C-alpha positions as CSV (number, residue, x, y, z in Angstrom):
1,M,-0.1,0.0,0.0
2,A,1.4,3.6,-0.8
3,Y,2.1,5.8,1.9
4,N,-0.5,8.3,1.2
5,E,-3.1,5.4,1.2
6,K,-1.8,4.2,4.5
7,K,-1.9,7.7,5.9
8,I,-5.4,8.4,4.8
9,A,-6.6,5.1,6.3
10,A,-4.8,6.0,9.7
11,E,-6.1,9.5,9.7
12,E,-9.7,8.0,9.3
13,K,-9.2,6.1,12.5
14,S,-8.6,9.4,14.4
15,S,-11.4,11.9,15.0
16,S,-11.3,14.8,12.8
17,S,-12.2,16.9,16.1
18,V,-8.7,15.8,17.4
19,D,-7.2,17.0,13.9
20,R,-8.8,20.5,14.2
21,E,-8.0,20.7,17.9
22,F,-4.2,20.1,17.4
23,Y,-3.7,22.1,14.1
24,N,-1.5,24.8,14.8
25,E,-0.9,27.6,12.1
26,A,2.5,28.6,13.7
27,L,3.8,25.2,12.8
28,D,3.1,25.5,9.1
29,E,5.8,26.3,6.7
30,P,7.1,29.9,5.9
31,P,5.7,31.7,2.9
32,P,7.6,31.3,-0.6
33,E,9.4,34.4,-0.3
34,Q,11.0,33.3,3.0
35,S,11.2,29.7,2.1
36,L,14.4,27.6,1.1
37,H,14.0,25.9,-2.3
38,R,13.8,22.1,-2.6
39,G,16.6,21.9,-5.1
40,L,18.5,19.0,-3.7
41,K,18.2,15.9,-6.0
42,A,18.1,12.2,-4.9
43,R,21.6,11.5,-6.0
44,Q,23.0,14.5,-4.3
45,I,21.2,13.7,-0.9
46,S,22.3,10.1,-1.2
47,M,26.0,11.0,-2.0
48,I,26.1,13.7,0.7
49,A,24.7,11.0,3.2
50,L,27.4,8.8,1.9
51,G,30.5,10.9,1.8
52,G,29.4,14.5,3.0
53,A,30.3,14.3,6.6
54,V,33.6,12.1,6.1
55,G,36.3,14.7,7.3
56,T,38.8,15.4,9.9
57,G,37.6,13.0,12.5
58,L,38.5,10.0,10.3
59,I,41.3,11.2,8.2
60,I,43.1,13.4,10.5
61,G,41.7,12.7,14.1
62,S,42.1,8.9,13.7
63,G,46.1,9.3,14.3
64,T,45.4,10.6,18.0
65,A,42.8,7.6,18.6
66,L,45.4,5.2,17.3
67,T,48.2,6.6,19.6
68,R,45.9,6.5,22.6
69,G,43.8,3.3,22.0
70,G,46.1,1.1,19.8
71,P,44.9,-0.8,16.7
72,L,42.3,-3.0,18.6
73,G,41.3,-0.2,20.9
74,I,40.5,2.1,18.0
75,F,38.6,-0.5,16.0
76,L,36.4,-1.4,19.0
77,G,35.8,2.2,19.7
78,Y,34.8,3.1,16.2
79,A,32.6,0.2,15.9
80,F,30.6,0.8,19.0
81,V,30.1,4.5,18.5
82,G,29.3,3.5,14.8
83,F,26.3,1.5,16.1
84,V,25.1,4.3,18.5
85,C,25.4,6.8,15.5
86,Y,23.3,4.4,13.5
87,L,20.5,4.2,16.0
88,V,20.4,7.9,16.3
89,M,20.3,8.4,12.4
90,V,17.4,5.8,12.0
91,S,15.5,7.6,14.8
92,L,16.0,10.9,12.9
93,G,15.0,9.3,9.5
94,E,11.7,8.1,11.1
95,M,10.7,11.5,12.1
96,A,12.0,13.3,9.0
97,A,10.4,11.1,6.5
98,Y,6.9,11.4,8.4
99,L,7.4,15.3,8.6
100,P,10.0,16.6,6.4
101,H,9.6,20.2,7.4
102,K,12.2,23.1,7.0
103,K,13.0,23.8,10.5
104,G,15.5,21.1,11.1
105,F,15.5,18.6,13.9
106,A,15.2,21.3,16.5
107,G,11.7,21.7,15.2
108,Y,11.0,17.9,16.1
109,A,12.1,18.5,19.7
110,A,9.9,21.7,19.8
111,R,7.0,19.8,18.3
112,F,7.2,16.5,20.1
113,V,8.8,17.4,23.5
114,D,8.8,20.9,24.6
115,P,9.5,24.3,22.8
116,A,12.2,25.0,25.2
117,L,14.0,21.8,24.2
118,G,13.8,23.0,20.7
119,F,15.3,26.3,21.3
120,A,18.1,24.8,23.4
121,L,18.7,22.1,20.7
122,G,18.6,24.7,17.7
123,W,21.2,27.0,19.4
124,N,23.4,24.1,20.7
125,Y,23.5,22.9,17.1
126,L,24.2,26.3,15.8
127,L,26.9,26.7,18.2
128,K,28.4,23.3,17.2
129,Y,28.6,24.5,13.5
130,L,30.0,27.8,14.3
131,I,33.0,26.1,15.9
132,V,33.2,23.0,13.4
133,T,33.4,25.0,10.3
134,P,36.7,26.9,11.5
135,N,37.9,23.5,12.7
136,N,37.7,22.2,9.3
137,I,39.4,25.2,7.8
138,N,42.0,25.0,10.4
139,A,42.5,21.4,9.5
140,A,43.0,22.6,5.9
141,G,45.8,24.8,7.1
142,V,47.4,21.6,8.8
143,V,47.3,19.7,5.6
144,I,48.6,22.3,3.3
145,R,51.6,22.9,5.8
146,Y,52.8,19.5,4.5
147,W,53.9,21.4,1.4
148,T,54.1,25.0,2.2
149,Q,53.3,27.5,5.1
150,S,52.8,30.4,2.6
151,V,49.0,29.9,1.8
152,H,47.0,32.3,3.8
153,I,44.0,30.4,5.7
154,A,41.4,33.3,4.5
155,I,41.6,31.9,1.0
156,W,39.7,28.6,2.3
157,M,37.1,30.9,4.2
158,A,36.3,32.8,1.0
159,S,36.0,29.7,-1.1
160,V,33.3,28.0,1.1
161,F,31.5,31.1,1.6
162,T,31.2,31.6,-2.3
163,V,30.0,28.1,-3.1
164,N,27.2,28.5,-0.4
165,L,26.3,31.9,-1.5
166,L,25.5,30.6,-5.0
167,G,22.5,28.6,-4.1
168,V,21.6,25.0,-3.0
169,R,21.6,23.7,-6.5
170,V,25.3,24.8,-7.1
171,F,26.0,23.6,-3.4
172,G,24.4,20.3,-4.0
173,E,26.2,19.6,-7.3
174,L,29.5,20.6,-6.2
175,E,29.1,18.7,-2.8
176,F,28.0,15.7,-4.9
177,W,31.2,15.7,-6.8
178,F,33.3,16.4,-3.7
179,S,31.5,13.5,-2.0
180,S,32.2,11.4,-4.9
181,I,35.8,12.0,-4.9
182,K,35.9,11.5,-1.3
183,V,34.1,8.0,-1.7
184,V,36.5,6.8,-4.6
185,A,39.6,8.2,-2.5
186,L,38.4,6.4,0.6
187,V,37.9,3.1,-1.4
188,G,41.3,3.5,-2.9
189,L,43.1,4.3,0.7
190,L,41.3,1.3,1.9
191,L,42.6,-1.1,-1.1
192,M,46.1,0.7,-0.7
193,G,46.3,0.0,2.9
194,I,45.5,-3.8,2.4
195,I,47.9,-4.1,-0.4
196,I,50.8,-2.4,1.6
197,D,49.8,-4.7,4.5
198,L,50.0,-7.8,2.4
199,G,53.4,-7.0,1.1
200,G,52.8,-4.9,-2.1
201,N,55.1,-2.0,-1.3
202,P,58.7,-1.1,-2.3
203,K,60.2,-3.1,0.6
204,H,58.2,-6.2,-0.2
205,D,57.4,-6.4,3.5
206,R,54.4,-8.4,4.4
207,I,53.3,-6.6,7.7
208,G,50.2,-8.7,8.4
209,F,48.9,-8.2,12.1
210,R,52.6,-7.2,13.4
211,Y,51.4,-4.0,14.7
212,W,48.8,-5.6,16.8
213,K,51.5,-7.2,18.9
214,A,53.9,-5.6,21.7
215,P,54.9,-2.9,21.9
216,D,52.5,-1.5,19.2
217,G,49.3,-3.2,20.2
218,P,46.7,-4.6,20.4
219,M,45.8,-2.1,22.9
220,G,47.4,1.4,23.5
221,K,48.6,2.6,27.1
222,Y,47.4,6.1,27.7
223,L,48.6,8.4,30.6
224,L,50.5,5.2,31.9
225,D,53.3,7.7,33.5
226,Q,50.4,9.4,35.4
227,V,48.3,6.5,36.5
228,H,51.1,4.0,37.0
229,N,48.6,1.0,36.3
230,E,48.9,-0.7,33.0
231,S,45.3,-2.2,33.0
232,L,44.1,1.2,33.8
233,S,46.0,3.0,31.2
234,I,44.7,0.4,28.5
235,F,41.1,1.2,29.7
236,L,41.8,5.0,29.5
237,G,43.3,4.4,26.0
238,F,40.0,2.6,24.9
239,W,37.8,5.3,26.4
240,A,39.7,8.1,24.6
241,T,38.8,6.3,21.2
242,L,35.2,6.7,22.2
243,T,35.8,10.4,22.5
244,N,37.4,10.7,19.2
245,A,35.0,8.5,17.4
246,L,32.3,10.6,18.6
247,F,34.0,13.4,17.0
248,A,34.5,11.5,13.8
249,Y,30.9,10.5,13.4
250,M,29.7,14.3,14.1
251,G,27.8,15.6,11.1
252,T,26.3,12.5,10.2
253,E,23.0,13.8,11.1
254,L,23.3,16.7,8.3
255,I,20.5,14.5,6.6
256,G,18.1,15.9,9.1
257,V,18.9,19.5,7.9
258,T,18.8,18.6,4.2
259,V,15.2,17.5,4.3
260,G,14.0,21.1,4.0
261,E,15.6,21.4,0.7
262,A,15.1,17.9,-0.7
263,E,13.0,16.8,-3.7
264,N,10.5,14.0,-2.7
265,P,12.0,13.7,0.9
266,R,9.7,10.7,2.0
267,R,11.3,8.7,-0.6
268,N,14.9,10.1,-0.5
269,I,15.6,10.4,2.9
270,P,14.9,6.7,4.0
271,I,17.2,5.6,1.2
272,A,19.8,8.0,2.4
273,I,19.5,6.9,6.2
274,R,19.9,3.2,4.9
275,R,23.1,3.9,3.2
276,T,24.4,5.4,6.4
277,F,25.0,1.9,7.7
278,F,27.2,0.8,4.9
279,R,29.1,4.2,5.3
280,I,29.7,3.3,8.9
281,L,30.7,-0.1,8.5
282,V,32.9,0.3,5.4
283,F,34.4,3.9,5.6
284,Y,34.8,4.3,9.4
285,V,35.1,0.7,10.9
286,G,37.0,-0.4,7.8
287,G,39.1,2.5,7.7
288,V,40.3,2.3,11.1
289,F,41.0,-1.4,11.0
290,V,43.4,-0.8,8.0
291,I,45.0,2.2,9.8
292,G,45.7,-0.1,12.5
293,L,47.2,-2.8,10.1
294,I,49.6,-0.4,8.5
295,V,50.7,2.2,11.0
296,P,52.3,1.5,14.5
297,S,50.6,3.2,17.3
298,T,53.9,4.1,18.7
299,N,54.9,6.0,15.6
300,N,56.1,9.6,16.5
301,T,54.9,11.2,13.2
302,L,51.2,10.5,13.8
303,F,49.0,13.7,14.5
304,V,48.4,13.9,18.0
305,A,46.1,16.9,18.9
306,T,48.3,17.9,22.0
307,K,51.7,17.8,20.6
308,A,52.0,17.5,17.0
309,K,54.5,19.9,15.4
310,T,53.8,22.1,12.4
311,G,54.4,19.9,9.4
312,A,53.7,16.6,10.8
313,A,52.0,14.4,8.4
314,A,48.3,15.1,9.1
315,S,46.8,11.6,8.1
316,P,47.8,8.1,9.3
317,F,47.6,7.2,5.5
318,V,50.3,9.6,4.7
319,V,52.5,8.3,7.6
320,A,51.9,4.7,6.0
321,T,53.1,5.5,2.6
322,T,56.2,7.1,4.1
323,L,57.0,4.1,6.2
324,V,57.0,1.7,3.3
325,G,59.0,4.1,1.1
326,I,56.4,4.8,-1.5
327,K,57.2,8.2,-3.0
328,V,54.9,10.7,-4.5
329,L,51.8,8.9,-3.4
330,N,52.0,10.8,-0.1
331,H,51.3,14.0,-2.0
332,I,48.4,12.6,-3.9
333,I,47.0,11.3,-0.6
334,N,47.6,14.7,1.0
335,A,45.5,16.4,-1.8
336,A,42.7,14.1,-1.6
337,I,42.7,14.9,2.2
338,L,42.7,18.5,1.4
339,I,39.5,18.0,-0.6
340,F,38.1,15.9,2.2
341,V,38.4,18.7,4.6
342,M,37.4,21.5,2.4
343,S,34.2,19.5,1.4
344,A,33.5,19.2,5.1
345,A,33.9,22.9,5.7
346,N,31.5,23.6,2.7
347,S,28.8,21.3,4.2
348,D,29.3,22.6,7.8
349,L,28.9,26.2,6.6
350,Y,25.7,25.1,4.8
351,I,24.2,23.4,8.0
352,G,25.1,26.2,10.1
353,S,23.3,28.7,8.1
354,R,20.1,26.5,7.5
355,T,20.0,25.9,11.4
356,L,20.3,29.7,12.1
357,Y,17.4,30.0,9.4
358,G,15.2,27.5,11.1
359,L,15.5,29.2,14.5
360,A,14.5,32.7,13.0
361,V,11.5,30.9,11.3
362,E,10.3,29.4,14.4
363,G,11.0,33.0,16.3
364,K,13.7,31.7,18.3
365,A,16.4,34.1,16.5
366,P,16.2,37.5,15.1
367,A,13.8,37.8,12.1
368,I,16.7,39.2,10.0
369,F,18.2,35.6,9.6
370,K,15.0,34.3,7.9
371,R,15.5,36.4,4.9
372,V,16.6,34.6,1.8
373,N,17.7,35.7,-1.7
374,R,16.0,34.8,-4.9
375,M,18.1,31.6,-5.0
376,G,16.6,30.5,-1.6
377,V,19.9,31.3,0.1
378,P,19.4,32.6,3.9
379,Y,22.2,35.2,3.3
380,P,22.2,36.9,6.7
381,S,22.6,33.8,8.2
382,L,25.5,32.6,5.8
383,I,27.3,35.9,6.7
384,L,27.3,35.4,10.3
385,C,28.3,31.9,10.2
386,T,31.3,32.9,8.0
387,A,32.1,35.6,10.2
388,F,32.6,32.9,13.2
389,C,35.4,31.3,10.9
390,G,37.7,34.0,12.3
391,L,38.1,31.8,15.3
392,V,40.7,29.8,13.0
393,F,43.1,32.7,13.8
394,L,43.5,31.2,17.2
395,N,46.3,29.2,15.8
396,V,48.4,32.4,15.4
397,S,49.2,32.3,19.2
398,S,48.9,28.3,19.5
399,S,49.7,25.6,17.2
400,S,47.2,24.3,14.6
401,A,47.3,21.0,16.6
402,K,46.5,22.4,19.9
403,V,43.6,24.5,18.2
404,F,42.4,21.3,16.6
405,G,42.3,19.6,20.0
406,W,40.2,22.5,21.5
407,F,37.9,22.3,18.6
408,V,37.5,18.5,18.9
409,N,36.5,18.8,22.5
410,L,33.9,21.6,21.9
411,V,32.3,20.0,18.9
412,S,32.1,16.4,20.1
413,T,30.3,17.7,23.3
414,F,28.0,19.8,21.3
415,G,27.4,16.9,18.8
416,A,26.7,14.6,21.6
417,L,24.1,16.9,23.2
418,T,22.4,16.9,19.8
419,W,22.4,13.2,19.6
420,M,20.8,13.1,23.1
421,S,18.2,15.4,21.9
422,I,17.3,13.6,18.7
423,S,16.9,10.4,20.5
424,Y,14.7,11.7,23.2
425,S,12.6,13.5,20.6
426,H,12.2,10.2,18.7
427,I,11.1,8.5,22.1
428,C,8.5,11.2,22.6
429,F,7.6,10.7,18.9
430,M,6.9,7.2,19.5
431,K,4.9,7.8,22.5
432,A,2.6,10.4,20.8
433,L,1.9,8.0,18.0
434,K,1.0,5.2,20.5
435,A,-1.2,7.6,22.5
436,Q,-2.9,8.9,19.6
437,G,-3.7,5.4,18.1
438,R,-1.5,5.8,15.2
439,S,0.6,2.8,14.0
440,R,4.4,3.0,13.3
441,D,3.7,0.4,10.5
442,D,1.9,3.3,8.6
443,L,4.9,5.4,8.6
444,P,6.9,6.1,5.2
445,Y,10.0,4.7,7.1
446,K,9.9,2.8,10.3
447,A,13.1,2.7,12.2
448,P,14.6,-0.7,13.3
449,F,15.6,-1.6,16.8
450,Q,12.9,0.5,18.2
451,P,11.9,1.7,21.0
452,W,15.0,0.3,22.8
453,G,17.3,1.7,20.3
454,S,16.9,5.2,21.0
455,W,17.0,4.7,24.6
456,F,20.2,2.9,24.3
457,A,21.7,5.7,22.2
458,L,20.5,8.2,24.7
459,V,22.1,6.6,27.7
460,T,25.2,5.4,26.0
461,T,25.8,9.1,24.7
462,V,25.2,10.6,28.2
463,I,27.7,8.2,29.8
464,I,30.5,9.0,27.1
465,T,29.7,12.8,27.4
466,L,30.1,12.7,31.3
467,F,33.5,11.0,31.1
468,K,34.9,12.4,27.9
469,G,37.2,14.9,29.5
470,F,38.9,12.4,32.2
471,D,42.3,13.4,30.9
472,A,41.7,17.0,31.7
473,F,42.3,15.9,35.3
474,I,45.6,13.6,34.7
475,P,47.1,16.1,34.9
476,W,44.7,19.1,35.6
477,R,44.5,21.2,32.5
478,A,42.2,24.1,32.6
479,D,41.9,24.7,28.7
480,N,41.1,20.8,28.2
481,F,38.4,21.0,31.0
482,V,36.7,24.1,29.8
483,T,36.6,23.0,26.1
484,N,35.4,19.6,27.1
485,Y,32.4,20.5,29.4
486,V,31.4,24.2,28.7
487,A,28.8,23.1,26.2
488,V,26.9,21.4,28.9
489,P,25.9,24.3,31.2
490,I,25.2,26.4,27.9
491,Y,22.7,23.8,26.7
492,F,20.9,23.9,30.2
493,I,21.1,27.5,30.4
494,L,19.5,27.9,27.0
495,W,16.7,25.3,28.0
496,A,16.0,26.9,31.4
497,S,16.0,30.5,30.3
498,Y,13.6,29.8,27.4
499,K,11.3,27.7,29.7
500,F,11.4,30.6,32.3
501,F,10.8,33.5,30.1
502,M,8.2,31.7,27.8
503,K,6.5,29.6,30.5
504,T,6.7,26.4,28.2
505,K,5.6,23.2,29.4
506,V,6.5,19.6,28.4
507,I,3.8,18.5,25.8
508,P,1.5,15.5,26.8
509,S,1.8,12.6,24.3
510,E,-1.9,13.0,23.7
511,E,-1.5,16.5,22.8
512,V,1.4,16.3,20.4
513,D,0.7,17.8,17.1
514,L,1.1,15.1,14.5
515,V,-1.2,16.9,11.9
516,T,0.1,20.5,11.1
517,G,2.0,20.7,7.8
518,L,1.3,17.3,6.6
519,R,-1.2,18.5,3.9
520,A,1.3,20.8,2.3
521,I,4.0,18.2,2.4
522,D,1.5,15.8,0.5
523,E,0.7,18.2,-2.1
524,E,4.4,19.1,-2.7
525,E,4.9,15.3,-2.9
526,E,2.0,14.8,-5.4
527,R,3.4,17.6,-7.6
528,Y,6.7,16.3,-7.9
529,L,5.5,12.8,-8.7
530,A,3.2,14.2,-11.4
531,D,6.1,16.4,-12.8
532,E,8.2,13.1,-13.0
533,A,5.5,11.0,-14.6
534,A,5.1,13.6,-17.3
535,K,8.8,13.3,-18.3
536,G,8.0,9.7,-19.3
537,P,9.9,6.7,-18.7
538,Q,13.7,6.8,-17.9
539,S,16.1,5.5,-20.2
540,R,18.3,2.4,-19.3
541,L,21.3,4.7,-18.8
542,K,19.4,7.2,-16.7
543,K,18.4,4.3,-14.3
544,L,21.8,3.0,-14.1
545,W,23.2,6.5,-13.0
546,N,20.5,6.9,-10.5
547,A,21.2,3.5,-9.2
548,L,24.9,4.2,-8.9
């Protein structure tokens, strides 16, 4: 049965009086002159979901995780956090496919839980992207220093701003090709790593699992000189990989932001969500497994966020080629990594500007930020988010590596709070469906492993966040402590202040609005399907291209 038919049948079961009672004009989409354009095509969304968020966490930050956790520790850490990430993504996918509005997932928190939670989540997510964009630009500076120190970092800022200013169609097309290059490059790096490990290198050295044995592995020994206990240092090394993995997976939820500019979101969003599983399994878990095979965790040239020197090889993959004596290839890999981090900066700036726009549309940010130009670009939001890229100049007084470490701490905490909020919003969404007599079987996408999946993701993320900054105490480092935990009080201050001034209350499950906006989305979907049908049947070549 088609989704529309299921929805009609479900709505017939619910009383029309209830629908009229819950309909809220304030939750409707903004007028066309203040609205984003649905210009992201299915192939663009799928490719952005596949490669869009892959950036510094995997390509650069994995060096820190390998040093601290060892090859087995980094593999287990990334696999575990990857599973948590998948649970968060399917939860978001279920809500986004049902109600693909243009207010981001902060809109789901405000609608299904409490407007105060939506306010706190929206600003928390915005703060994350005000930090993560300069973090990726800073990473571009780290990567380029492998060749030269004469390229000014403002060049990277100007380039990502220009791309975003040209509209969602240009952004989507460019990010499609960037993500395609990233996917091809990642597959190439994985194959290269396997070939190097099996002896296909200039030294004809079959490495195998050599680096999984002492003194390089299988587990790392983190802060051994401080804790004086080998077992405890091994555990701390593993826990440190969870924090690093959390940062690496941040940005995966960007699909929840793209729904507002996606064509036929009820079909395309579930497809993108399903592909997230394969990205996590192959790129992240497979990537760190290969890194653990070809680079010893004790190698001094790995990028470690607290002590790396300027000019250090920024990625474990570059280190691997140097160790086995492969010439020139390290420069090609470094160029690919530069594309990785610039693509990540590009998508980060996009998400930050759309998040601020969504807050303005809901009246939770100044009205000027809901202005859009004729191409549907929220340009005031874009300008403000670009201005925060000036944070990258912190590396003038401190090393790029140290600034990278600060940004990792901040972003991972802001991101973790986002994951918690998404999971809790989904729990309340499921409760509302049950309370109002609606079946999850009638949804356009039904998330697996529920309802326990969202609870598991929520509890696990809370625990990781509470203890992620343990190394700030061993020994005490104020900058490390502040950057690890300052996001938590900011989040609760945002929530409490909005609740106090706006006198909001948690919405009972029976009163959650599951109706407003559905009709407009249904009409958009019908127009899109009618336009596609009018184009006639697709050629075999076109079908093959779409499948790829």
